[in-house]
N, C-alpha and C positions, 0 to 999 in steps of 0.2 A: 503494499499499500504505500501511496506517495502522498507526502504532506503538502497541501495546497493552501495558499493564501489568496483570497479573492476580494479586491476592493470594490465595492459597489458605489461609484462616484455619481449618484443621480442628484445630489444637491451641492456639489463641489468638494474642494479639498484644500486644506492649508496645513502648514506645519504642526499646529497645536491639536488640530483635529486628528492628524495621523497618530500622533503620539497617544491621544486620548482614546483612540479606537484600539490600537494595539495593547494599551494597559487594560482596556476592558475585556480582553480575552481571558483575563485571570492571571497575568504575568506578575511576579513578585515584585512589588514596588520598592522593597528595601534594597533587593539586589540591583535594580535599575538605577535608583538614586546613588547607590555606592560606586557603581560604574561611572555614572556621570561626574561624580567629584574628580574621577582621574583626569577630566579635561583641564582642571586647575583654572577655571574661570571664575572670576568673582563678580560680585555686584548685583546679584539677584537671589531670590527665593522662589521656591517651587510650592504650588498649591494644587493638589490633586483632590477632586471632590466629586460627588455624584449628584447630577441635575436631572430635569425633566424638560424635554422638548416636545410640545404637542402630546403630552401624557406618555412619552416614551423614555424610559430611564436610561441615561447615558453618563459616561464619564467625561469629565471637564478637566483639562490641563492648562494651567496657567503659569507663564513666567512673569514674575512681578520684579521690576526693576528696583533696586535700592532708592535711586534717586527718580522716582516716577514722575516728579513734576517737570523733569526736563528728559523726556523720552528722545529716542534718537529721530527727531523730526527737524534735523539742522537744515538751514537754508544753504546747502551745498550743492554743487553740480552732482547730477546723477542721483537725487535723492529719492528713493521709492519706499520710504519707511511707511507711508501710509498703507501699503497693502496688508502688511501682517497687523498693523495697529487697528485697521479696519474690523479685524476678527477680534484682536486681542484687548483693546482698550475702548471699546465703545458701550455696548450694551451690557453690563456686567450683570452676571446671574446672581439670584439673592438665596440660593440654597448653600447651606453652610454645613452640609453633612460631609466634613472632610475626612478623607482617607488618610491624607499626609500632607505636612506643612514643613518644607524643609528650607532652612536659611544657609547661604552660602556668603559669608562676610570676610573673606579673605582679602581685606583691604590693602594689604601690603604687596600683594602680587602685582607683577607689572600689567597684567591685563584686567585691571580694575574698571568698572563701569565708567569711571569719571576720566580715563585716560586714552590709551592708545586704540581702543576698539573704535573710536569715532572716525578713525581715518584709516581702516585696514583695506588694503588690497587683497587680490587672491593669494598673493604669495605669503602675505601676512597670516592669513587664515590657514593656509596649509601649514606653516610653521608651528602655529598653535597647536593645531591637531596632531602633527607628527612628534612634538615634543611632549605630548601627554603620555599617560600611563595605559593608554587605551589598546586593544588588541589591533593587530594589523589590519584584520577583516574590517573592523569598525572603522579605523583610519581611512582606508582606501575607499569604503563605501561613502563617508562622509565626505571626502574630497571630491569623488565623483559627482555627487549631488551639488556641491558648491561650483563645480565647473560648469554644470548646465546653466547655472544663473549667470556666471561670470562671462560666459559665450554670449549668452542672450542680451545682457546689459551691454556688453562691448559692441554687438551687432546694432543694437537701437540707437547707440549715442556716437557710432562711428568711431571708436577708441580701439587701442589694442587692450587685450584682456586684462593686463596688469596696470593699464592707466585708469581702470574704473576702480574708484573708491567706493567701498560698499557701506551704505549706511541702513538700508533695510536688511540686507542678508548679512552684513558685518555687525549688525547689533546683536547684543547678548542674548535676546530672546530666540532669535532666528539660528544662531550658533547652537543654542540648546535644543532647538526643535530637529535640526538636521542631524546632530551627532546623537541625540536622544533616539531617533528614529532608527539609525544605524545599530545602536545598542540593542534596542528590542527586536530588530530582524535578526541579529545574531542569537538572542536568547530564543527565538521562535525556531530558527534554524529550518525554514521550510524548504522543500524540494523545488517548488515552482510558485512563482507569484505571478498572478494575472489581475487585470483591472477591466472593468466596463469602459465604455465611451465616456469621456469627461464632459460634465454638464456645466455649462458656462451661463454666466449673468449677462446683462447688457446695461447700456446706459452711460454715465460718465461719473468720474470721481475726482475729487479736488486733489491737486498734487502741488509740489512747491513752485512749479512754473505755469499753474492754471489748471483748467479741467481737461482731462485726457480720457479718452474712451475705455470702456470696459468690454472685453477683457484689457488689461493693461498691456502696452505693447511688449514688455519683458515676459509678461505670462503667455501671450499668444505665440511669441517667438520660440519658447521653449516647447511648447506644444505642436510645433510643426511636425508632421508625420504622425501624430495621434489622432485616432478618432473623437471628434468632439461634436458637441451639439448644443444649441441655444434652448435654455429653459423659458426665455421670455422674462425671467426675473430681472427686475431693475436693482442691481446691486452686485457687488464684486463677490462671486462664489469661489473662485479660484486665485490663490496668490501666486507670486513666483515661486515661492519656497514649495508649497504644495504641489505645483506644477512640476518643478525640478524633482521632488522625492518620487513621485508617481512614474514619471517618464524614466527614472533610473532604475527604480525597482521593478517594474513590469516587464515581464520578458514577452507579453503579448496583450493587447487590448481585445478582449473578446466577450462574447455572452457567456453567461455562466455555464461552464461545461457540466457534463455528466459526473457528479460527485456526491459524496455522502457528508453532508454538513454536521459537523460535531459541536461548533460553537458559533455563536452569533454575537458581535461586538458593536457598540455604538460610541462614537466619538462626537461630542458636542461642538457645534460652532458657536460664535458669540453672538450673532445677531439672529433676529427674528424676521424671516420672509414668510410670503404667502405659500411657500414649501417648507417641510421640515428640515431645518439646518443641521443635519447629521451625516457623518460619514459612517457607512456601514462596511464591516469587513467580516468575512466568513473564514473560518478555520475548517479545512474539510480533508477527506480522505478520498483518493483516487486508486481504483485497482489497476494495477499494471497487468497488462495483457502478456501473457507468455507466449512465445513462439516456439513450436518444435521442430 
């Protein structure tokens, strides 16, 4: 029997929704948080809780910055921080049934929230990951995901890949989302990862340089070659981080294959739309056909 992970992306995907859905499969939270500490990244705390969206119980994952009065919304070129913050810092849930609440206040570390991360480029991020105590598999997957965003941002802004300074993807919360996803995938160790077509929103969103279309340019650039469709929902359903994660993880984008589902998980989005803002993930088994 092969172990399958299937992402049902019928209402979008972001980094925090991905981590929330994988944790909702029942993975050991303490082990996950212990691994995340190996990144040696300071300036944040993590809140994992249970919420309800349209009556459906889901896991919610939040990265709370120590200095949340000054999130990474700097008026610097190539600022795309609004993507993740659309999901992370807008409509906060009011359910306080916390499963975990972890602080990381290593203020003396050179990568604290108040210093170098505000101007990281792709090489800085790779160095941060490679110098960590994480496994090589987690390092490689994390860097592969970041590379998808770096390439897209470079293309959109007509820059070389290391000329793009990351403020959305280089922010503490997005680093945690991407590396955290890689940690959870290693913990799950699936044989195959598949995903549905990716549901997109529409409309416009406010950015540092004015209103830009949804999906945001970096998001749709990442999703080239991936089956997508419009839900007609006005709002951002897919962030660049979410797009990069699923493009890197999924070996194919297909309808749900013939499998035996063993677990169903839900990761909560932070906004409320006319559709339920959840990422659903199936953990399943597939019989391997033997040839004689």
